[in-house]
C-alpha positions as MATLAB code, in Angstrom:
seq = 'MKIIAAILMLLLCSCAPAVSDESSGVEATTAITLPVDSVTVYPNGLMAVKRMGSLDVTDGVHKFVINVPEKADRSSVLLRVSNATQERVVYDANPVYTLNISAPGSQSFDLSYLMYNAAAWKPVYDLHLLDDSVLVKANAVVSNRGGEDLRNVRLKLVAGLPLGIEPTLAKAAPQIQQRYAEAATAAEYLDYAPAPVPATGELETLYIFELEGRKDLVMDKEIGFSLFQEESPLVRIYTWDAYNDEEGPAVEEIRANNTLINPWPTGKAWLYRNDEYVSTIEMPYTPAGTNASIVVGPSADLKVESNLFDYNITENIKVIGSAGGNHTVKETIEAWTYKLKIKSNLDRPANLEVTDSIPREAVILSVSPQPDESTATSLKWKLQLLPRQKTAINYTYQVTTTESLGGKN';
ca = [
     407.615   60.703    5.867;
     404.229   60.502    6.971;
     405.203   62.164   10.402;
     407.062   65.381    7.393;
     404.281   65.468    5.650;
     401.626   65.754    8.718;
     404.325   68.903   10.286;
     404.200   70.222    5.978;
     400.221   70.579    6.660;
     400.416   72.175   10.202;
     402.042   75.172    8.429;
     399.363   75.152    5.931;
     396.299   75.042    8.074;
     395.186   75.916   11.768;
     391.893   73.750   12.028;
     388.885   75.601   13.977;
     387.135   73.155   16.822;
     385.173   70.911   14.788;
     381.766   71.563   14.690;
     379.369   68.457   14.566;
     376.449   68.835   11.650;
     374.352   65.474   11.630;
     371.864   66.704    9.469;
     374.201   68.153    6.909;
     376.955   65.867    7.308;
     379.384   67.847    7.820;
     382.464   67.060    9.579;
     384.402   69.856   10.609;
     384.647   73.163    9.837;
     388.466   73.780    8.702;
     390.338   77.843    8.947;
     393.083   77.734    5.515;
     395.870   80.167    5.502;
     397.736   79.422    2.679;
     400.769   80.588    1.229;
     400.942   83.669   -1.396;
     402.399   82.059   -4.627;
     402.191   84.647   -6.526;
     401.134   88.741   -6.598;
     400.254   90.386  -10.032;
     400.317   94.710   -9.564;
     398.626   97.081  -12.116;
     400.167  100.727  -11.733;
     397.264  102.592   -9.724;
     396.606  100.100   -6.803;
     395.500   97.312   -7.845;
     396.899   93.723   -7.231;
     395.605   90.487   -7.435;
     396.695   87.731   -5.368;
     397.213   83.659   -5.801;
     397.941   81.461   -2.608;
     398.545   77.902   -3.322;
     398.763   75.045   -0.764;
     397.738   71.363   -0.212;
     395.554   69.572    2.514;
     395.293   65.864    3.117;
     390.608   65.669    3.110;
     389.066   62.633    3.013;
     386.268   61.936    1.074;
     382.483   64.045    1.908;
     381.103   67.398    2.305;
     384.011   69.583    5.009;
     383.790   73.485    5.553;
     386.561   76.010    5.412;
     386.923   79.013    6.378;
     389.631   80.593    3.783;
     391.585   83.226    5.281;
     391.808   86.127    3.351;
     393.593   89.783    4.192;
     391.373   92.557    5.383;
     392.062   94.249    2.394;
     391.072   91.801   -0.117;
     387.746   92.027   -1.845;
     385.492   89.403   -0.684;
     382.965   89.321   -3.708;
     386.342   88.622   -5.477;
     387.987   85.830   -4.145;
     387.366   82.274   -5.854;
     389.330   79.312   -4.652;
     389.381   76.113   -6.913;
     390.105   72.304   -5.049;
     391.115   69.059   -6.761;
     388.073   66.775   -6.538;
     386.231   68.923   -5.502;
     382.512   70.869   -6.375;
     381.513   73.767   -4.451;
     378.218   73.617   -3.155;
     377.859   76.919   -1.403;
     379.940   79.974    0.438;
     378.906   82.037    2.687;
     380.695   85.875    2.560;
     381.619   86.479    6.373;
     385.018   87.797    7.342;
     386.317   85.581    5.823;
     384.861   83.381    3.320;
     383.109   80.162    3.912;
     383.036   77.146    1.572;
     381.239   74.033    1.657;
     382.834   71.594   -0.524;
     382.361   68.305   -1.198;
     385.507   65.854   -1.741;
     384.939   63.168   -4.141;
     388.515   61.029   -3.553;
     390.584   61.228   -0.213;
     394.257   62.409   -0.117;
     396.360   65.115   -0.719;
     393.911   68.513   -2.298;
     395.133   71.374   -4.300;
     393.460   73.926   -2.967;
     394.601   77.381   -5.354;
     392.546   80.658   -3.814;
     393.030   84.124   -5.772;
     391.476   87.477   -5.339;
     391.675   91.498   -5.674;
     392.651   94.255   -4.258;
     392.346   97.734   -4.334;
     394.727  100.558   -3.168;
     397.408   97.457   -1.777;
     400.013   98.272   -4.078;
     401.523   99.983   -7.489;
     404.640  100.311   -9.500;
     406.025  102.378  -11.879;
     408.813  102.563  -14.464;
     412.040  104.099  -14.459;
     414.399  104.767  -17.124;
     418.269  105.511  -17.835;
     418.883  106.471  -21.317;
     422.289  106.469  -22.732;
     422.518  108.436  -26.171;
     425.441  106.430  -28.217;
     425.753  107.586  -31.699;
     422.970  105.736  -33.528;
     421.513  103.827  -31.136;
     420.132  103.765  -27.205;
     420.802  101.922  -24.065;
     417.382  101.346  -22.445;
     417.529  100.692  -18.867;
     414.096   99.620  -17.028;
     413.556   98.877  -13.512;
     410.075   98.852  -12.175;
     409.935  100.608   -8.760;
     406.907   98.916   -6.517;
     405.408   99.406   -3.142;
     403.677   97.123   -1.188;
     401.022   98.336    0.658;
     398.634   95.473    1.233;
     399.122   94.593    5.014;
     401.991   91.559    4.991;
     405.132   91.121    4.320;
     405.333   89.052    0.753;
     408.178   86.765    0.363;
     409.748   84.274   -2.087;
     406.453   85.667   -4.052;
     406.853   85.317   -8.178;
     405.726   88.967   -9.206;
     403.865   90.289  -12.622;
     403.421   93.432  -13.329;
     400.834   95.038  -15.951;
     401.682   97.872  -17.702;
     399.312   99.646  -20.385;
     396.876  101.659  -18.178;
     395.487  104.856  -19.211;
     395.538  107.452  -16.638;
     392.091  107.987  -15.602;
     392.265  104.238  -14.930;
     389.614  103.535  -11.348;
     386.693  103.554  -13.611;
     388.551  101.550  -15.874;
     389.813   99.281  -13.136;
     385.711   99.415  -11.500;
     383.965   98.418  -14.296;
     386.428   95.826  -15.067;
     387.686   93.941  -12.011;
     385.491   90.581  -12.612;
     387.420   90.148  -15.980;
     390.800   90.558  -13.906;
     390.386   88.469  -11.552;
     388.623   85.491  -14.105;
     391.132   86.382  -16.758;
     394.533   86.388  -14.158;
     393.274   82.713  -12.354;
     392.678   80.686  -15.707;
     396.031   81.814  -17.468;
     397.854   81.728  -13.959;
     398.934   78.423  -14.989;
     399.947   78.713  -18.048;
     401.948   82.023  -17.335;
     404.121   80.205  -14.665;
     406.630   78.817  -18.470;
     406.915   82.261  -19.661;
     409.614   85.161  -18.702;
     407.131   87.666  -20.475;
     403.629   86.548  -20.696;
     400.930   89.316  -22.478;
     397.843   89.399  -20.458;
     395.246   87.483  -21.933;
     392.636   89.478  -24.509;
     388.788   89.654  -22.635;
     386.247   89.711  -25.145;
     384.743   92.957  -24.594;
     388.458   94.862  -25.512;
     388.047   96.770  -21.552;
     391.529   95.840  -21.505;
     392.806   95.289  -25.070;
     395.860   97.108  -24.009;
     397.575   95.547  -21.192;
     400.707   93.605  -20.706;
     401.685   91.708  -18.410;
     405.759   91.389  -17.509;
     407.033   88.127  -14.943;
     409.424   88.907  -13.637;
     412.531   86.039  -13.376;
     412.652   84.471  -10.053;
     411.218   85.013   -7.328;
     411.015   88.336   -5.108;
     410.312   90.041   -1.050;
     407.931   93.043   -1.533;
     408.666   94.459    2.314;
     405.242   95.963    3.268;
     405.309   99.765    2.621;
     408.678   99.929    1.186;
     409.755  101.607   -2.375;
     411.430   98.524   -3.981;
     413.644   98.549   -7.115;
     413.780   95.546   -9.349;
     415.366   95.250  -13.460;
     413.187   95.006  -15.916;
     415.050   95.482  -19.037;
     417.198   96.507  -21.233;
     417.817   97.314  -25.156;
     420.586   98.901  -27.028;
     417.771  100.378  -29.744;
     418.631  102.164  -32.698;
     416.569  105.826  -32.902;
     417.129  108.541  -35.659;
     417.536  111.959  -34.771;
     414.896  114.649  -35.640;
     415.066  118.111  -35.621;
     412.251  119.724  -35.088;
     411.019  123.695  -35.868;
     407.681  124.903  -35.324;
     408.090  128.870  -37.548;
     404.937  130.290  -36.205;
     405.398  129.953  -32.386;
     409.441  130.467  -32.591;
     409.674  132.745  -35.548;
     413.780  133.323  -34.457;
     414.264  129.383  -32.822;
     415.009  127.308  -31.536;
     415.561  124.409  -33.084;
     414.077  121.061  -31.230;
     416.178  118.167  -30.336;
     414.496  114.674  -30.989;
     415.550  111.325  -31.025;
     413.239  108.775  -32.429;
     413.707  105.448  -30.663;
     412.583  101.996  -31.916;
     411.502   99.340  -29.887;
     412.542   96.047  -30.827;
     411.378   94.296  -27.365;
     408.598   91.505  -27.836;
     407.012   93.704  -25.138;
     405.932   97.157  -24.648;
     408.453  100.104  -23.068;
     405.452  101.415  -20.506;
     405.059  105.175  -19.405;
     407.318  106.755  -16.784;
     410.294  108.863  -16.087;
     413.613  108.774  -17.576;
     417.075  110.616  -16.811;
     418.314  111.086  -20.028;
     422.726  111.342  -20.319;
     425.106  111.761  -23.087;
     428.313  110.270  -22.534;
     427.443  109.436  -19.069;
     426.880  113.253  -18.773;
     423.480  114.089  -17.378;
     421.163  115.763  -19.853;
     417.304  116.404  -18.625;
     414.670  113.921  -16.939;
     411.847  114.007  -19.431;
     408.634  111.274  -19.759;
     409.549  108.575  -21.746;
     406.237  107.597  -23.314;
     404.109  104.614  -23.942;
     405.889  102.891  -26.865;
     404.147   98.959  -27.713;
     406.361   96.064  -29.452;
     407.507   97.364  -33.081;
     407.251  101.371  -32.798;
     409.178  104.459  -32.253;
     409.290  105.936  -29.781;
     409.826  110.297  -29.631;
     411.880  111.740  -27.232;
     412.663  115.168  -27.341;
     415.824  115.954  -25.932;
     415.297  119.766  -25.898;
     415.920  123.192  -27.415;
     419.598  122.503  -29.374;
     422.002  125.484  -31.346;
     423.491  122.589  -34.160;
     421.380  124.617  -36.121;
     420.310  128.709  -36.973;
     416.872  129.330  -37.751;
     414.791  132.842  -38.361;
     411.567  132.697  -39.720;
     411.325  136.936  -41.666;
     408.149  138.347  -43.282;
     410.370  138.989  -46.587;
     407.156  141.104  -48.288;
     403.515  142.611  -48.106;
     401.404  144.575  -50.611;
     397.587  144.716  -50.560;
     395.317  145.616  -53.078;
     391.838  147.432  -52.374;
     388.893  147.513  -55.567;
     385.834  147.786  -55.438;
     383.206  146.443  -57.500;
     379.542  146.164  -58.213;
     378.367  142.997  -57.471;
     374.384  142.542  -59.595;
     371.788  140.114  -58.201;
     368.294  140.074  -58.758;
     367.780  141.984  -55.735;
     369.997  144.219  -57.613;
     373.608  146.034  -57.529;
     375.405  145.786  -54.698;
     378.825  147.992  -53.407;
     381.875  146.130  -52.246;
     385.293  146.329  -51.647;
     387.507  143.594  -51.961;
     390.958  143.654  -50.222;
     393.748  141.441  -51.356;
     396.615  140.824  -48.960;
     400.105  138.667  -50.244;
     402.025  137.481  -47.570;
     405.656  136.347  -49.064;
     408.090  134.874  -46.064;
     411.983  133.304  -45.871;
     412.587  130.601  -43.507;
     416.379  131.050  -43.174;
     418.424  127.438  -42.250;
     421.675  127.161  -40.888;
     423.197  124.528  -39.769;
     426.126  124.347  -37.295;
     426.776  120.636  -37.638;
     430.071  118.812  -39.122;
     427.529  115.591  -39.847;
     424.281  115.628  -41.745;
     420.774  116.160  -40.012;
     416.847  115.690  -40.556;
     414.539  119.000  -40.109;
     411.415  118.844  -39.786;
     409.673  122.482  -40.116;
     406.508  123.448  -39.804;
     404.701  126.491  -40.362;
     400.422  127.902  -40.006;
     398.640  129.712  -42.417;
     395.350  131.693  -42.179;
     392.311  129.248  -42.978;
     391.064  131.774  -46.051;
     395.050  131.262  -47.691;
     395.674  130.374  -51.200;
     398.830  129.692  -52.131;
     400.614  131.505  -54.691;
     404.165  129.865  -54.472;
     405.482  127.891  -52.249;
     409.286  126.536  -52.887;
     410.702  123.664  -52.191;
     406.935  122.214  -51.914;
     405.821  121.277  -48.299;
     405.817  117.569  -47.719;
     402.390  117.738  -46.062;
     399.941  120.368  -45.833;
     396.779  120.828  -44.385;
     393.896  123.926  -44.788;
     396.205  125.949  -41.930;
     399.861  124.495  -41.458;
     402.575  123.647  -44.145;
     405.063  121.050  -43.438;
     408.755  120.219  -45.140;
     410.705  117.463  -44.312;
     414.871  118.232  -45.086;
     417.538  116.306  -45.035;
     420.537  118.496  -44.884;
     424.126  118.669  -45.595;
     426.961  119.002  -43.265;
     427.717  122.982  -42.566;
     424.541  123.574  -45.008;
     422.310  127.188  -45.684;
     418.929  126.751  -47.097;
     416.260  128.709  -47.011;
     412.312  128.563  -47.756;
     410.191  130.745  -49.354;
     406.563  131.262  -49.575;
     403.849  133.832  -50.876;
     399.909  132.813  -49.482;
     397.088  135.406  -50.958;
     393.884  135.845  -48.667;
     390.464  137.717  -49.946;
     388.073  140.009  -48.427;
     385.124  141.785  -49.025;
     382.586  143.948  -47.114;
     380.028  145.303  -48.267;
     379.434  149.082  -48.487;
     375.743  149.193  -48.705;
     372.853  150.580  -50.496;
     371.469  149.016  -53.583;
     371.198  150.240  -57.441;
];
């Protein structure tokens, strides 16, 4: 058994020639290469690597040269050894650790570090529209550019970083490394492990997917893995911007609810209806418990049209008195009446959201039906249409302007 153990140790570690250092009490310098246990891949190039192994060591002071890949950020290297305290570390081509081992025997070596521009991943989706739900199939496409093949590793994928990621990563790298090292042991037992939240709030939106089983990542290859699958409830919505699209068309949207405990990361999605390809869209980042608004595209299900039904203009000459004398002004009153016509071609009920824009100076004189939302420059109606229903929205607004005709009386 001791012979087998010795052979295993030789597989984990390659020892450099012993160097005598009587003044310091260091017995020898040992070069160690630890196998990769897990990698955490961020969407824009960062890879956090964890290596693990064990070695029989006598008690006392030892030097270890820790072999790390060329792309590793030497300043981010963290080494933890059981029954050992760190006396110093020299950041050479490979870090050289001087450790004081308090108890002889098999010691666990845990090594972690960051590698920039070493890997990336992106989610891709197949979305299959059903009557009242959508089947969401998500895959993760991972690329390994770290300089070596990764075999039989636990793979973790981080979601939620914004598009402008590089400045954030540079600033947050120490937090990523520290939190990654602290959370690694606890995360081993979770299929989906949420990322810890640092005190600064820099990484609050991050989420870590941990894929089931161990994976192989061949260098310089893109490899796809199943990420998750769920059938999500949805609501179909039609929208119409009557100001920019006077004659339509209405646009069909689906609002799918994410019922998982993890978010849906931003990614490209292929949309299918009755197993027929519809379009390629962008899946928005959707936190757990929220809705994703997905634009299916222009639709002929509804016929819509905006018409200027009436226009009136009245001009009045007025004399306005003030402390500086009387002023003559021309007052112009303009009134617009619009009719927004809507016809459903569907044999089922439909939800339609209509928006229209008005001038900031406008005063609404009449509107039917009443808008559900209104601002200084827009009106919005949320309509529930019956099958084959025809309806209309009518509203009138007025704008008053004044122009000085000059002169004082």
